C-alpha positions in Angstrom: 0.0 0.0 0.0 2.8 2.4 0.8 4.5 1.7 -2.5 1.2 2.3 -4.3 0.7 5.6 -2.5 4.2 6.7 -3.4 3.7 5.9 -7.1 0.4 7.8 -7.1 2.1 10.7 -5.5 4.9 10.7 -8.0 2.4 10.6 -10.9 0.6 13.6 -9.4 4.0 15.4 -8.9 4.9 14.6 -12.6 1.6 16.1 -13.7 2.3 19.2 -11.7 5.8 19.6 -13.2 4.7 18.9 -16.8 1.8 21.4 -16.7 3.5 24.1 -14.7 3.7 26.6 -17.5 0.1 26.1 -18.6 -2.6 28.5 -17.3 -4.5 26.7 -14.6 -7.9 27.9 -16.0 -6.9 26.5 -19.5 -5.5 23.3 -18.0 -8.7 22.8 -16.1 -10.8 23.3 -19.2 -8.7 20.7 -21.1 -9.0 18.1 -18.3 -12.6 18.7 -17.3 -14.2 16.7 -20.2 -12.1 13.7 -19.3 -13.2 13.9 -15.7 -16.8 14.0 -16.9 -16.3 10.8 -18.8 -14.5 9.1 -15.9 -17.4 9.9 -13.6 -19.7 7.9 -15.9 -17.5 4.9 -16.4 -15.8 4.4 -13.0 -18.3 2.2 -11.2 -17.9 3.5 -7.7 -18.2 7.2 -8.7 -21.1 6.6 -11.1 -23.0 4.5 -8.7 -22.7 6.9 -5.7 -23.7 9.9 -7.7 -26.5 8.1 -9.5 -27.9 6.8 -6.2 -27.7 10.2 -4.6 -29.4 12.0 -7.5 -32.1 9.3 -7.7 -32.8 9.8 -4.0 -33.0 13.6 -4.0 -34.5 14.2 -7.5 -36.3 11.0 -8.5 -38.7 13.0 -10.7 -35.9 14.1 -13.0 -35.4 12.0 -16.1 -32.5 9.5 -16.0 -30.9 11.3 -18.9 -30.8 14.6 -17.0 -29.4 12.8 -13.9 -26.7 11.2 -16.1 -25.9 14.7 -17.5 -25.4 15.9 -13.9 -23.1 13.1 -13.0 -21.0 14.0 -16.0 -21.0 17.7 -15.2 -20.2 17.0 -11.5 -17.2 14.9 -12.6 -16.0 17.7 -14.8 -16.2 20.3 -12.0 -14.5 17.9 -9.6 -11.6 17.5 -12.1 -11.3 21.3 -12.3 -11.0 21.3 -8.5 -8.2 18.7 -8.6 -6.3 20.7 -11.2 -6.7 23.8 -9.1 -5.4 22.0 -6.0 -2.4 20.6 -8.0 -1.4 24.2 -8.7 -2.9 25.9 -5.7 0.1 27.9 -4.8 0.2 29.7 -8.2 -3.6 29.5 -8.9 -4.4 31.7 -5.9 -2.0 34.5 -7.0 -4.1 37.3 -8.4 -7.2 35.0 -8.6 -10.2 37.2 -9.6 -12.9 37.2 -6.9 -16.3 38.8 -6.8 -17.1 39.1 -3.1 -20.5 39.8 -1.5 -21.5 39.8 2.2 -18.1 41.1 3.4 -20.0 43.1 6.1 -20.7 39.8 8.0 -17.0 39.0 8.2 -16.1 42.5 9.2 -18.8 42.5 12.0 -17.4 39.2 13.3 -13.9 40.7 13.3 -15.0 43.8 15.1 -16.8 41.8 17.8 -13.5 40.1 18.6 -14.9 36.6 19.1 -13.9 35.1 15.8 -16.0 33.1 13.3 -16.6 29.6 12.2 -17.0 29.6 8.5 -19.1 26.7 7.4 -19.1 25.5 3.8 -19.4 22.4 1.6 -17.5 20.5 -1.0 -18.8 23.0 -3.5 -16.9 25.0 -6.1 -13.5 25.6 -4.5 -13.6 26.5 -0.8 -10.0 27.6 -0.8 -11.2 30.6 -2.9 -13.4 31.5 0.0 -10.5 31.4 2.4 -8.6 33.6 0.0 -11.4 36.1 0.0 -11.4 36.2 3.8 -7.6 36.7 3.8 -7.9 39.6 1.4 -10.5 41.1 3.7 -8.0 41.0 6.6 -9.4 37.8 8.3 -6.8 35.0 8.0 -8.8 31.8 8.2 -7.5 28.4 9.2 -9.0 25.1 8.1 -9.7 21.7 9.6 -9.7 18.9 7.0 -9.8 15.1 6.8 -6.3 13.7 6.1 -5.8 11.9 2.8 -5.3 8.2 2.9 -2.2 8.7 0.8 0.4 10.1 3.3 2.6 11.5 0.6 -0.3 13.5 -1.0 -1.4 14.5 2.5 2.1 16.0 3.3 2.0 17.8 -0.1 -1.5 19.2 0.7 -0.3 20.4 4.1 2.5 22.4 2.3 -0.1 24.2 0.1 -3.0 25.0 2.4 -1.1 27.6 4.6 -0.8 29.8 1.5 -4.4 30.8 2.2 -4.3 30.9 6.0 -3.3 29.1 9.2 -3.7 27.0 11.2 -4.1 23.9 9.1 -5.5 21.2 11.3 -6.5 17.6 10.7 -9.8 16.1 11.9 -9.4 14.1 15.0 -9.1 14.8 18.7 -6.0 17.0 18.5 -7.3 18.9 15.5 -10.6 19.7 17.3 -8.7 20.9 20.4 -6.6 23.1 18.2 -9.6 24.5 16.4 -11.3 25.2 19.7 -8.3 27.1 21.0 -8.0 29.1 17.8 -11.6 30.1 17.8 -11.6 30.7 21.5 -8.8 33.2 21.0 -10.9 35.2 18.5 -9.6 33.4 15.3 -11.3 32.5 12.1 -11.5 28.9 10.8 -13.4 27.0 8.0 -15.2 23.7 8.5 -16.6 21.7 5.6 -19.9 20.3 7.1 -21.5 18.3 4.2 -20.0 14.8 4.8 -21.9 12.1 6.5 -20.7 11.4 10.1 -21.9 8.1 11.3 -24.0 8.4 14.4 -24.6 12.1 14.1 -28.1 13.5 14.4 -30.4 13.1 11.4 -31.0 16.6 9.9 -32.8 17.4 6.7 -30.6 18.0 3.7 -32.1 18.5 0.3 -35.3 17.1 1.7 -33.9 13.9 3.1 -32.5 13.1 6.6 -28.7 13.1 6.6 -26.3 12.4 9.5 -24.9 15.8 10.2 -22.2 16.7 12.7 -23.2 19.6 15.0 -19.7 20.3 16.2 -19.3 23.5 14.2 -22.4 25.0 15.7 -21.5 23.8 19.2 -18.1 25.5 18.9 -19.7 28.7 17.8 -22.2 28.6 20.7 -19.5 27.9 23.3 -17.1 30.6 22.1 -19.6 33.2 21.0 -18.1 33.2 17.5 -20.3 33.9 14.5 -21.4 30.9 12.4 -21.1 32.2 8.9 -22.0 30.1 5.8 -19.8 30.9 2.8 -19.7 29.6 -0.7 -17.3 29.9 -3.5 -18.9 29.4 -6.9 -16.7 28.7 -9.9 -17.4 30.9 -12.9 -15.2 29.2 -15.5 -16.5 31.3 -18.4 -15.2 34.5 -16.8 -12.3 32.8 -15.0 -13.3 34.0 -11.5 -15.0 32.9 -8.3 -18.1 34.4 -6.8 -17.7 34.5 -3.0 -20.7 35.0 -0.8 -20.4 35.4 3.0 -24.0 34.9 4.2 -26.0 36.2 7.2 -24.7 34.4 10.4 -26.8 31.5 11.6 -28.3 31.6 15.0 -30.6 29.3 16.9 -31.8 27.8 20.2 -29.4 24.8 19.9 -26.7 23.3 17.7 -29.1 21.0 15.9 -31.4 23.9 14.9 -28.4 25.9 13.7 -27.1 23.0 11.6 -30.6 22.5 10.1 -30.4 26.1 8.8 -26.8 25.5 7.6 -28.0 22.4 5.7 -30.9 24.5 4.2 -28.5 27.2 3.0 -26.1 24.6 1.4 -29.1 22.9 -0.2 -30.0 26.2 -1.9 -26.5 26.4 -3.3 -26.8 22.9 -4.7 -30.2 23.5 -6.2 -28.8 26.6 -8.0 -25.6 25.0 -9.2 -25.9 21.2 -8.8 -22.8 20.4 -10.9 -20.6 22.3 -8.4 -21.4 20.0 -5.4 -19.5 16.8 -4.8 -22.3 14.2 -5.5 -19.7 11.4 -5.1 -19.8 11.4 -1.3 -21.9 8.9 0.6 -23.9 11.8 2.0 -27.0 9.8 2.8 -26.9 6.3 4.3 -29.1 4.9 1.5 -31.0 1.8 2.5 -30.6 2.3 6.3 -33.4 3.6 8.4 -33.0 5.5 11.7 -35.4 7.4 13.9 -35.0 11.1 13.8 -33.6 12.4 17.1 -35.1 15.2 19.1 -33.4 18.6 18.9 -31.1 19.2 21.8 
């Protein structure tokens, strides 16, 4: 396994070196169609995306759902190309920012902010927007199974803000300390966490971690949804910092976060990562009471 991981890393490194002089936007445009095809022919990816789409939008014709799988594969490939060249892609990246007043209000309050987002567009562009607005934003992420790619990723992520933390006990402690000191950090909240409360997402119950909302409640930090929508035609990202989420408890707050993310997905479904096992399809659980 370690040898295979090393070979995959070297292939990724070779791709990065061979394409270094090509514009990232142009390279992404070249690679995106291939990603769309792979999304349709790689069984695991095709099946997960098709199952998710059939669950959420059963009324849509199969041909339309197939088109969305292909489009999502193309957008995911654009993301991978951007990540491969993240250090140079972010330099002078055009951003159209709205809702900056919510970030500025959190900064003025001095209690920091938890920025919640999804595997949608390119969330690193949102961190770049916060950095340009004077709010350096750390991130907590799930470590790659490939240790070599993970180390490479850790070398790139600080370009947009620190700290860079891995999910797990130590990472959560570090995140809590950072937010408690008035810092800003981003959390991607759209992956299924086994055993987490069932909260509606796109009209279906989905296991949703409430830790981001709990952290905001404990620290007094603002819970701010933010999305970074890729506009490939104009070679820019549209960044929207939304009205902070409030609520009586963490479950209620995450229900609102899920609702907001659902609106993003409905507007630009191809930009969301349909290849996750977001819903535990085929398994039934009782919906827990809000707490």
